[in-house]
C-alpha positions as CSV (number, residue, x, y, z in Angstrom):
1,M,-0.1,-0.1,0.0
2,R,0.9,3.8,-0.5
3,F,0.4,6.8,1.3
4,L,0.5,10.3,0.9
5,I,0.5,11.9,4.3
6,T,0.3,15.9,5.1
7,T,1.9,17.4,7.8
8,L,0.9,21.0,9.3
9,A,4.0,21.3,11.9
10,E,7.1,19.8,13.7
11,Y,5.4,18.1,16.8
12,Q,3.0,16.1,13.9
13,T,6.4,15.6,11.8
14,A,7.8,13.8,14.6
15,F,5.3,11.2,14.6
16,W,4.6,11.2,10.7
17,L,8.4,10.4,10.2
18,K,8.3,7.3,12.5
19,V,5.2,6.0,10.7
20,G,6.7,6.5,7.4
21,L,9.8,4.6,8.6
22,Q,7.5,1.9,10.5
23,L,5.7,1.6,7.2
24,R,8.9,1.1,4.8
25,S,9.8,-1.5,7.3
26,K,6.8,-3.5,6.4
27,G,7.1,-3.1,2.9
28,H,4.7,0.1,2.4
29,E,5.3,3.3,0.7
30,A,4.6,6.9,2.4
31,A,5.5,10.2,1.2
32,F,4.6,13.7,2.6
33,V,3.0,16.9,1.9
34,S,4.6,19.2,4.4
35,F,3.1,22.6,5.1
36,D,6.2,23.5,7.4
37,D,9.7,24.1,6.4
38,R,11.5,22.5,9.7
39,S,8.7,19.6,8.8
40,A,10.1,19.2,5.4
41,E,13.9,19.3,6.7
42,M,13.3,16.4,9.0
43,L,11.8,14.0,6.3
44,Q,14.4,14.8,3.8
45,Q,17.2,13.9,6.4
46,A,15.4,10.7,7.3
47,G,15.4,9.7,3.8
48,L,11.4,9.7,3.2
49,Q,9.8,11.6,0.0
50,V,8.6,14.9,0.7
51,F,7.0,17.8,-1.3
52,S,7.1,21.0,0.4
53,A,3.9,23.2,0.0
54,T,5.3,26.3,1.5
55,H,6.9,28.4,-1.3
56,E,3.8,28.2,-3.7
57,E,3.4,31.2,-6.1
58,V,-0.2,31.9,-6.7
59,D,-2.3,34.7,-8.7
60,V,-5.4,35.6,-6.7
61,L,-6.6,37.4,-9.8
62,Q,-7.0,33.8,-11.2
63,F,-9.1,32.4,-8.2
64,D,-12.6,32.5,-10.0
65,T,-10.6,30.2,-12.8
66,F,-9.0,28.3,-9.8
67,T,-12.3,27.3,-7.9
68,S,-14.4,26.5,-11.1
69,Q,-11.6,24.1,-12.3
70,A,-11.3,22.8,-9.0
71,G,-15.0,22.2,-8.3
72,L,-15.1,24.4,-5.1
73,A,-18.2,26.1,-4.2
74,N,-19.4,28.2,-1.0
75,L,-16.0,29.4,-0.7
76,N,-17.1,31.5,2.6
77,Y,-18.1,28.2,4.1
78,W,-14.3,26.9,3.8
79,F,-12.8,30.0,4.6
80,G,-15.0,30.2,8.1
81,H,-12.4,27.7,10.3
82,E,-9.6,29.9,9.6
83,R,-11.5,33.3,10.1
84,F,-12.6,31.9,13.5
85,A,-9.1,29.9,14.5
86,F,-6.6,32.6,13.1
87,G,-8.6,35.7,13.1
88,L,-7.9,36.2,9.4
89,N,-10.2,38.6,7.8
90,D,-8.4,39.3,4.6
91,S,-10.2,37.0,1.8
92,N,-7.6,37.8,-0.6
93,E,-5.0,36.0,2.0
94,L,-7.2,33.0,2.4
95,K,-7.6,32.5,-1.5
96,R,-4.0,32.3,-1.5
97,K,-3.8,29.9,0.9
98,L,-6.5,27.8,-0.4
99,M,-4.9,27.9,-4.0
100,A,-1.5,27.5,-2.7
101,A,-2.3,24.4,-0.8
102,Y,-4.6,22.7,-3.6
103,Q,-1.8,23.6,-6.4
104,A,1.1,22.0,-4.1
105,A,-0.8,18.9,-3.2
106,S,-2.4,18.4,-6.7
107,R,1.5,18.6,-7.8
108,A,2.4,16.0,-5.1
109,C,-0.3,13.6,-6.2
110,A,0.6,13.6,-9.8
111,E,4.1,13.1,-9.3
112,F,3.6,10.2,-6.3
113,S,1.0,8.7,-8.6
114,K,3.7,7.9,-11.3
115,A,4.8,4.7,-9.2
116,G,1.5,3.3,-8.8
117,P,-2.1,4.1,-6.9
118,F,-1.8,5.2,-3.3
119,E,-4.4,6.8,-0.7
120,M,-4.2,10.5,1.0
121,V,-4.1,10.2,4.9
122,Q,-4.7,13.5,6.7
123,E,-5.7,14.4,10.6
124,L,-9.3,15.9,10.5
125,G,-9.3,19.5,10.9
126,G,-10.5,22.5,9.1
127,F,-7.8,24.3,7.9
128,L,-7.2,25.5,4.2
129,S,-3.9,23.4,4.1
130,V,-6.2,20.5,4.8
131,I,-9.2,21.3,2.5
132,G,-7.1,22.3,-0.5
133,S,-5.0,19.0,0.1
134,Y,-8.6,16.9,0.4
135,F,-9.8,18.7,-2.7
136,A,-6.7,17.9,-4.8
137,A,-6.9,13.8,-4.2
138,R,-10.7,13.9,-4.9
139,N,-10.3,15.7,-7.9
140,A,-7.4,13.3,-9.0
141,G,-9.7,10.6,-8.0
142,I,-7.7,9.5,-5.3
143,T,-9.4,8.5,-1.5
144,N,-8.7,10.9,1.1
145,W,-8.8,9.3,4.5
146,F,-9.3,11.5,7.7
147,I,-8.1,10.5,10.9
148,E,-10.5,11.6,14.1
149,P,-9.9,10.6,17.8
150,S,-13.3,8.5,18.4
151,F,-15.3,8.2,21.7
152,F,-13.0,5.9,23.1
153,R,-9.6,6.7,24.4
154,G,-6.6,5.1,22.2
155,R,-8.9,4.3,19.4
156,L,-9.3,6.2,16.3
157,F,-12.3,6.8,13.5
158,Y,-10.8,6.6,9.5
159,I,-13.3,8.7,7.8
160,S,-13.3,8.2,3.7
161,N,-13.7,11.1,1.5
162,S,-15.8,13.2,4.1
163,F,-15.9,15.9,6.7
164,A,-18.8,14.9,8.1
165,A,-18.8,12.5,11.4
166,V,-18.8,8.9,11.1
167,P,-22.8,8.0,11.2
168,V,-23.4,5.1,13.8
169,S,-27.2,4.8,14.0
170,V,-27.6,1.2,14.7
171,L,-27.2,-1.2,17.7
172,A,-24.8,-4.1,17.4
173,Q,-26.5,-7.1,16.8
174,D,-23.4,-9.4,17.9
175,Q,-22.0,-9.9,21.1
176,P,-19.9,-7.0,22.1
177,D,-16.5,-7.2,22.1
178,P,-15.3,-8.2,25.8
179,S,-12.3,-5.2,25.4
180,M,-15.1,-2.7,24.5
181,L,-17.3,-4.0,27.9
182,A,-13.9,-3.6,29.8
183,Y,-13.2,-0.2,28.7
184,L,-16.8,0.8,29.7
185,K,-16.9,-0.2,32.9
186,D,-13.3,1.0,33.5
187,T,-14.6,4.6,32.3
188,L,-17.7,4.6,34.5
189,D,-15.6,3.2,37.4
190,K,-13.2,6.0,37.2
191,S,-15.3,8.9,35.8
192,S,-12.7,9.5,33.0
193,I,-13.5,11.7,30.5
194,V,-12.2,10.8,26.8
195,V,-8.8,12.9,26.0
196,P,-6.5,12.0,23.3
197,Q,-3.0,12.0,24.5
198,K,-1.9,14.5,21.8
199,D,-4.5,17.1,23.8
200,K,-3.4,16.4,27.1
201,H,-1.2,19.7,27.4
202,Q,-4.2,21.6,26.5
203,Y,-6.1,20.5,29.9
204,T,-4.7,22.8,32.1
205,T,-5.6,26.5,33.4
206,A,-4.8,29.5,31.2
207,W,-2.3,31.2,33.3
208,K,-0.5,27.8,33.3
209,K,-0.5,27.9,29.6
210,I,1.2,31.0,29.3
211,V,3.5,30.2,32.5
212,N,4.9,27.0,30.7
213,F,8.4,26.4,30.0
214,R,7.5,24.1,26.9
215,N,5.2,26.4,25.6
216,F,8.0,29.7,25.9
217,K,10.5,27.4,24.3
218,R,8.4,26.8,21.2
219,L,7.2,30.5,21.2
220,V,11.0,31.6,21.1
221,Q,11.7,29.0,18.4
222,K,8.8,29.9,16.3
223,V,9.8,33.7,16.6
224,I,13.5,32.7,15.3
225,D,12.4,30.6,12.6
226,K,10.0,33.2,11.2
227,Y,11.5,36.3,11.6
228,V,15.2,35.2,11.6
229,L,15.8,32.4,9.4
230,G,12.8,33.0,7.5
231,K,11.5,29.7,7.6
232,K,7.6,29.0,6.5
233,Q,5.0,27.8,9.1
234,E,1.6,26.6,8.7
235,F,0.9,28.0,12.4
236,G,2.9,31.1,12.0
237,Y,0.4,33.6,13.0
238,I,2.3,34.3,16.6
239,G,1.2,37.6,17.6
240,G,-2.4,36.0,17.3
241,Y,-1.8,33.3,19.2
242,V,-0.2,35.3,22.3
243,S,-2.8,37.7,22.1
244,T,-5.5,35.1,22.1
245,H,-3.9,33.4,25.1
246,A,-3.6,36.9,26.9
247,R,-7.3,37.3,26.5
248,M,-7.9,33.6,27.7
249,L,-6.2,34.7,30.7
250,L,-8.0,38.0,31.5
251,S,-11.4,36.1,30.5
252,S,-10.8,33.5,33.3
253,F,-9.7,35.8,36.1
254,R,-13.3,38.0,35.1
255,L,-15.4,34.4,35.4
256,R,-13.8,33.3,38.7
257,K,-16.1,35.0,40.5
258,H,-19.5,34.1,38.9
259,Y,-18.9,30.2,39.3
260,S,-21.3,28.3,41.1
261,E,-20.9,25.2,42.8
262,L,-22.5,21.9,41.5
263,G,-24.4,21.4,44.8
264,Q,-26.1,25.0,44.0
265,C,-27.7,24.1,41.3
266,N,-31.2,22.4,41.0
267,N,-33.4,20.4,38.0
268,I,-30.3,20.6,35.6
269,V,-30.6,21.1,32.1
270,Y,-26.7,20.7,31.2
271,Y,-25.3,22.6,28.0
272,P,-21.3,21.5,27.9
273,L,-19.7,24.4,26.1
274,H,-17.8,23.0,23.1
275,V,-14.0,23.8,22.2
276,P,-14.8,27.5,20.5
277,G,-13.7,27.4,17.1
278,D,-13.3,23.6,16.5
279,M,-13.9,22.1,13.0
280,A,-16.9,19.9,14.7
281,L,-18.3,23.6,14.9
282,T,-17.0,25.8,12.0
283,L,-17.4,23.0,9.5
284,R,-19.7,20.4,10.6
285,T,-22.4,22.7,12.7
286,P,-21.6,26.4,11.4
287,H,-24.9,27.4,12.1
288,L,-24.5,26.7,15.9
289,L,-20.9,28.4,16.1
290,D,-21.9,31.0,18.3
291,Q,-22.7,28.9,21.5
292,L,-23.6,31.9,23.7
293,A,-26.3,32.5,21.6
294,L,-27.7,29.0,21.9
295,V,-27.4,29.3,25.8
296,D,-29.3,32.6,25.6
297,Y,-32.0,30.3,23.7
298,L,-31.6,27.5,26.4
299,C,-32.5,29.8,28.7
300,R,-35.6,30.9,27.5
301,S,-36.6,27.3,26.4
302,V,-36.3,25.4,29.7
303,P,-39.1,25.0,32.0
304,H,-39.3,27.6,34.8
305,T,-38.7,25.0,37.4
306,H,-35.1,24.4,35.6
307,Q,-31.6,25.9,35.1
308,V,-29.2,25.9,32.6
309,V,-25.9,24.8,33.7
310,I,-22.8,25.4,31.5
311,K,-19.2,24.4,31.9
312,E,-16.1,25.6,29.8
313,H,-14.3,22.9,28.0
314,P,-11.6,22.0,30.4
315,A,-8.9,22.3,27.0
316,M,-9.8,25.9,26.7
317,V,-10.5,27.6,29.7
318,G,-11.4,31.4,29.3
319,A,-11.7,31.1,25.7
320,I,-15.5,31.7,25.6
321,D,-16.1,35.7,25.8
322,S,-16.2,36.3,29.6
323,H,-18.5,39.8,29.0
324,R,-21.1,38.3,27.1
325,V,-21.0,35.2,29.6
326,V,-21.3,37.5,32.5
327,A,-24.2,39.4,30.6
328,L,-26.2,36.4,30.1
329,L,-25.9,35.6,34.1
330,K,-27.1,38.7,34.8
331,R,-29.9,38.5,32.2
332,H,-31.2,35.0,33.1
333,D,-31.4,34.3,36.8
334,N,-31.9,30.5,35.5
335,L,-28.3,30.2,34.4
336,R,-25.3,28.8,36.0
337,L,-21.6,28.6,35.3
338,L,-19.6,25.9,37.0
339,R,-16.2,25.4,37.7
340,P,-14.1,24.2,34.5
341,T,-12.4,21.8,37.1
342,T,-15.6,20.4,37.9
343,N,-15.8,16.6,36.8
344,N,-17.7,16.1,33.7
345,Y,-19.6,12.8,34.8
346,D,-20.3,14.6,38.1
347,V,-22.3,17.1,36.2
348,L,-23.9,14.4,33.7
349,K,-25.0,12.3,36.8
350,A,-26.9,15.4,38.6
351,A,-28.5,16.4,35.1
352,Q,-32.1,15.6,34.2
353,L,-31.1,16.3,30.5
354,V,-28.2,17.1,28.3
355,V,-28.2,19.0,25.5
356,S,-25.2,19.1,23.2
357,I,-24.2,20.2,19.5
358,N,-21.8,17.3,18.8
359,S,-19.4,17.4,22.0
360,K,-18.5,13.8,23.3
361,S,-20.4,14.8,26.5
362,G,-23.5,13.6,24.8
363,A,-22.3,10.3,24.1
364,E,-20.9,10.5,27.7
365,A,-24.7,11.4,28.7
366,L,-26.0,8.1,26.8
367,L,-23.7,5.9,28.2
368,I,-24.8,6.5,31.8
369,N,-28.4,6.9,30.9
370,K,-29.4,10.1,30.6
371,P,-31.7,11.8,28.1
372,V,-29.7,13.6,25.5
373,I,-30.7,16.1,22.6
374,V,-28.3,16.3,19.9
375,L,-28.2,19.7,17.8
376,G,-25.4,18.9,15.1
377,D,-23.2,16.8,13.0
378,A,-22.3,14.1,15.6
379,F,-21.2,10.2,15.3
380,Y,-24.4,9.4,17.7
381,A,-26.9,12.2,16.0
382,G,-28.5,9.3,14.4
383,C,-28.7,6.9,17.6
384,P,-32.2,5.7,18.1
385,L,-31.4,6.2,21.9
386,V,-31.1,10.1,21.7
387,T,-33.2,13.0,20.5
388,R,-32.2,14.8,17.2
389,V,-33.0,18.3,16.6
390,S,-32.4,19.7,13.5
391,A,-34.3,23.0,13.8
392,L,-33.9,25.5,16.7
393,Q,-37.7,26.2,16.7
394,D,-38.1,22.4,17.8
395,L,-36.0,22.3,20.6
396,P,-38.4,24.0,23.5
397,P,-40.9,21.1,22.7
398,A,-38.0,18.3,22.8
399,I,-36.8,19.5,26.1
400,S,-40.2,19.5,27.5
401,K,-40.8,15.9,25.9
402,R,-37.5,14.4,27.7
403,L,-38.0,16.3,30.9
404,S,-41.4,14.6,31.2
405,G,-42.1,11.0,32.1
406,N,-39.7,7.9,32.4
407,T,-37.2,8.5,29.2
408,A,-34.4,6.1,30.5
409,N,-33.1,3.6,27.6
410,N,-32.4,0.1,28.0
411,A,-29.5,-0.8,29.4
412,T,-28.5,-3.6,27.1
413,D,-29.4,-1.2,24.3
414,I,-26.9,1.1,25.3
415,Q,-24.1,-1.4,25.5
416,R,-25.0,-2.9,22.0
417,Y,-25.0,0.8,20.6
418,F,-21.5,1.5,21.9
419,A,-20.3,-2.3,20.6
420,E,-21.3,-0.8,17.2
421,V,-19.4,2.4,17.9
422,W,-16.3,0.4,18.9
423,R,-16.5,-1.4,15.5
424,Y,-16.1,1.6,13.7
425,T,-12.7,2.2,15.7
426,V,-9.3,0.9,15.3
427,P,-6.2,1.1,17.9
428,G,-4.1,4.1,17.7
429,E,-3.2,7.7,19.2
430,L,-1.9,10.6,16.9
431,Y,1.2,12.3,17.4
432,V,2.5,10.0,20.4
433,T,5.9,9.0,19.3
434,Q,7.0,6.3,21.6
435,D,8.0,3.4,19.5
436,A,5.2,1.0,20.7
437,S,2.6,3.7,19.9
438,V,3.8,4.0,16.7
439,D,3.5,0.2,16.2
440,V,-0.1,0.4,17.4
441,F,-1.2,3.2,15.5
442,V,0.6,1.7,12.0
443,E,-1.2,-1.6,12.7
444,G,-4.5,0.0,13.1
445,M,-4.0,2.3,10.0
446,L,-3.2,-0.6,7.8
447,K,-6.3,-2.8,9.2
448,A,-8.5,0.5,8.7
449,L,-7.4,1.2,5.3
450,E,-6.6,-2.1,3.8
451,P,-8.5,-2.6,0.4
452,T,-11.8,-4.9,1.0
453,S,-11.7,-6.0,-2.6
């Protein structure tokens, strides 16, 4: 098998380099499209084939011709993630980035295909480098595989030719995998949330992200690379990152005096705040990107006997607009904000209803047999054990219905559903460079992408 893999940053490349060498040792071939100069150098030094995508010359005046040839439409939708994630508001810059990514990936596809068929592999994301590479592969008739951390720790979804969530909508008919049953028992016993290893460093307070030697060292390196050595970086918006983290720190300080304790909350309708600007919102459910507008609507939709309880995502404490949160707390006396350190399972257990766009918390709520309403594109959106609400005007009656009467599911059905989800996953973790973890990842990738014919 042959693979063309995109890499956007040095920390990713440290992992992909080991994957490439491991694939080679097993008789497979991997080449890379690099959107980072340091990454290209690392791959070349390791003797792996790499196509650099950092020095593409494009003419934005030809953008309409490019979109026609590439079959791209609804450009503001595709631009949405980087507008939000990087704060980019220059449409010409966004056009240039998309054209450059598409052009570089198309060239890589054409060159790599000379030695035989292959498939493109990318981490799921909303960046224009990923989007441009995706369309380049599809227009060349090449399968694009997206890798996404699954609901289960240490297991991954592989998504073919789509940015949408893996749709798991039926209950397994076979006996559940004993490994899955053991996983569920361990998760419930420990009340442990799903945190991919690659993201564990994000689960800390806003001030610890700033007063952090690892982050400071990386910042200095990025400044030297960009401004002294002239190296190109996909994630080179240094000023934007610094200002974002400064705002997060200030926001987290402002919110401290507005926290409620879980024991002070009653008749809870829980909405777990998603990571702001995650592609699960920007691309999968863009109409609900403004979560605080949704919270305001929830406060006006729940029965007067209930409270809406929200909690910041523990990986992005302070990322939500504190001024708007405080304004909502003043406007609605039925709204409560919990400390972000509050254990998510404790909140789920105390809740009478959980409303989610597409957060894994919705699936965790289902796991402990809580009523769930899902609003967006989630792997569990089609599950017969949850309530799917597609139009917001249908949310108030759906809330009333789920809060009234006995809405518990059959425990066996819940188990059967997660057994089906398990079947869609394979073992592996992204960007964990220990040899044993790389071995597991490679075996899982080969299993997931193995031709069925």
